[in-house]
C-alpha positions as CSV (number, residue, x, y, z in Angstrom):
1,X,16.0,-11.9,0.3
2,X,14.2,-10.5,-2.6
3,X,14.0,-12.4,-5.9
4,X,15.6,-9.4,-7.7
5,X,19.3,-9.0,-7.8
6,X,20.4,-5.4,-7.3
7,X,23.8,-3.7,-7.0
8,X,22.7,-0.9,-4.7
9,X,24.8,1.6,-6.6
10,X,23.2,2.4,-9.9
11,X,20.7,5.2,-10.6
12,X,17.7,2.8,-10.1
13,X,19.0,1.3,-6.9
14,X,19.7,4.8,-5.4
15,X,16.0,5.5,-6.1
16,X,15.1,2.1,-4.5
17,X,13.8,0.7,-7.8
18,X,15.8,-2.5,-7.4
19,X,13.9,-4.5,-10.0
20,X,15.4,-2.2,-12.7
21,X,19.0,-2.4,-11.5
22,X,21.4,-1.7,-14.3
23,X,23.9,-4.2,-13.0
24,X,21.9,-7.2,-11.7
25,X,21.0,-8.7,-15.1
26,X,24.0,-10.4,-16.8
27,X,22.2,-10.7,-20.1
28,X,20.5,-7.3,-20.7
29,X,20.6,-7.6,-24.5
30,X,18.1,-10.5,-24.4
31,X,15.3,-8.4,-22.8
32,X,16.3,-5.2,-24.6
33,X,15.8,-7.1,-27.9
34,X,12.5,-8.7,-26.8
35,X,10.9,-5.9,-24.7
36,X,12.9,-2.8,-25.6
37,X,14.3,-2.5,-22.1
38,X,16.2,-4.5,-19.6
39,X,14.9,-5.3,-16.1
40,X,17.4,-6.2,-13.4
41,X,18.5,-9.8,-12.7
42,X,16.1,-12.2,-11.0
43,X,16.5,-15.5,-9.3
44,X,14.7,-18.5,-10.9
45,X,14.0,-16.9,-14.3
46,X,15.3,-17.6,-17.7
47,X,18.6,-16.2,-19.2
48,X,16.6,-13.1,-20.2
49,X,16.8,-12.0,-16.6
50,X,20.4,-13.2,-15.9
51,X,20.0,-17.0,-15.9
52,X,20.3,-17.3,-12.1
53,X,19.1,-20.4,-10.4
54,X,16.2,-20.2,-8.0
55,X,16.6,-18.9,-4.5
56,X,14.7,-21.5,-2.6
57,X,17.6,-23.9,-2.0
58,X,19.8,-24.8,0.9
59,X,22.7,-22.8,-0.6
60,X,22.5,-19.9,-3.0
61,X,25.1,-17.8,-4.7
62,X,24.0,-14.2,-4.2
63,X,25.5,-11.5,-6.3
64,X,25.7,-8.2,-4.5
65,X,25.0,-10.0,-1.3
66,X,25.3,-6.8,0.8
67,X,22.2,-5.3,-0.9
68,X,19.2,-7.7,-0.9
69,X,19.4,-10.4,1.8
70,X,18.4,-9.8,5.4
71,X,19.3,-11.6,8.6
72,X,16.8,-14.2,9.9
73,X,16.3,-13.7,13.6
74,X,17.3,-16.4,16.0
75,X,14.3,-18.6,16.9
76,X,12.8,-18.5,13.3
77,X,13.3,-21.8,11.6
78,X,14.7,-22.1,8.1
79,X,11.3,-23.5,6.9
80,X,9.4,-20.5,8.3
81,X,12.0,-18.0,7.0
82,X,11.6,-19.3,3.5
83,X,8.2,-17.6,3.4
84,X,9.6,-14.2,4.3
85,X,11.5,-14.1,1.0
86,X,9.6,-13.4,-2.2
87,X,7.1,-16.2,-1.6
88,X,4.6,-14.1,0.3
89,X,4.7,-11.1,-2.0
90,X,4.5,-13.3,-5.1
91,X,1.6,-15.4,-3.7
92,X,-0.3,-12.2,-2.7
93,X,0.3,-10.7,-6.1
94,X,-1.0,-13.9,-7.8
95,X,-4.2,-13.9,-5.8
96,X,-4.7,-10.1,-6.3
97,X,-4.1,-10.3,-10.0
98,X,-6.4,-13.3,-10.1
99,X,-9.2,-11.0,-8.9
100,X,-10.1,-13.1,-5.8
101,X,-13.3,-11.8,-4.3
102,X,-15.2,-12.7,-1.2
103,X,-17.1,-16.0,-1.7
104,X,-14.9,-17.2,-4.6
105,X,-13.7,-20.8,-4.9
106,X,-10.1,-20.7,-5.9
107,X,-7.7,-23.3,-7.2
108,X,-3.9,-23.0,-6.7
109,X,-1.6,-25.2,-8.7
110,X,1.5,-26.1,-6.8
111,X,1.9,-26.4,-3.0
112,X,5.4,-25.0,-2.8
113,X,6.2,-21.8,-0.9
114,X,4.6,-19.5,-3.4
115,X,1.5,-21.8,-3.8
116,X,1.0,-21.9,-0.1
117,X,1.2,-18.1,0.1
118,X,-1.2,-17.7,-2.8
119,X,-3.7,-20.0,-1.0
120,X,-3.4,-18.0,2.2
121,X,-3.7,-14.7,0.3
122,X,-6.9,-16.0,-1.4
123,X,-8.3,-16.7,2.0
124,X,-7.3,-13.3,3.3
125,X,-9.0,-11.8,0.3
126,X,-12.2,-13.6,1.2
127,X,-12.3,-16.8,-0.8
128,X,-14.8,-19.2,0.6
129,X,-12.8,-22.2,-0.4
130,X,-9.3,-22.8,-1.7
131,X,-8.2,-26.0,-3.4
132,X,-4.5,-26.6,-3.6
133,X,-3.4,-29.0,-6.4
134,X,0.1,-30.6,-6.4
135,X,1.6,-33.7,-8.0
136,X,3.1,-34.7,-4.7
137,X,1.0,-36.1,-1.9
138,X,1.9,-35.7,1.8
């Protein structure tokens, strides 16, 4: 599922602009005060975006569950399916916004799902070497 929480019914959702959903963020006043506008709700962020726990857990409460989640095909393990959520897109965006160029040496802090996807994205963008740093050792 996406990291954004969307109702599927509001003006933004009907335009497929789910990150701006009028109903996904349970605390819109926080971001309206800070940023002048309220984005939709988002898993794993502060109360500014709804205060929802992260989505990389064994069990997750999903508001508007008929909108964002997708069915994982049989034969795809839970561990592999985890990367199909927002991890791949977030990792790619991190590498892209980091300006990774062919021949670069890139360091990625954190070897969780997003970190692994950022490392892979850096390689796909042409990094010569990627170093992943994590406090846990295998």
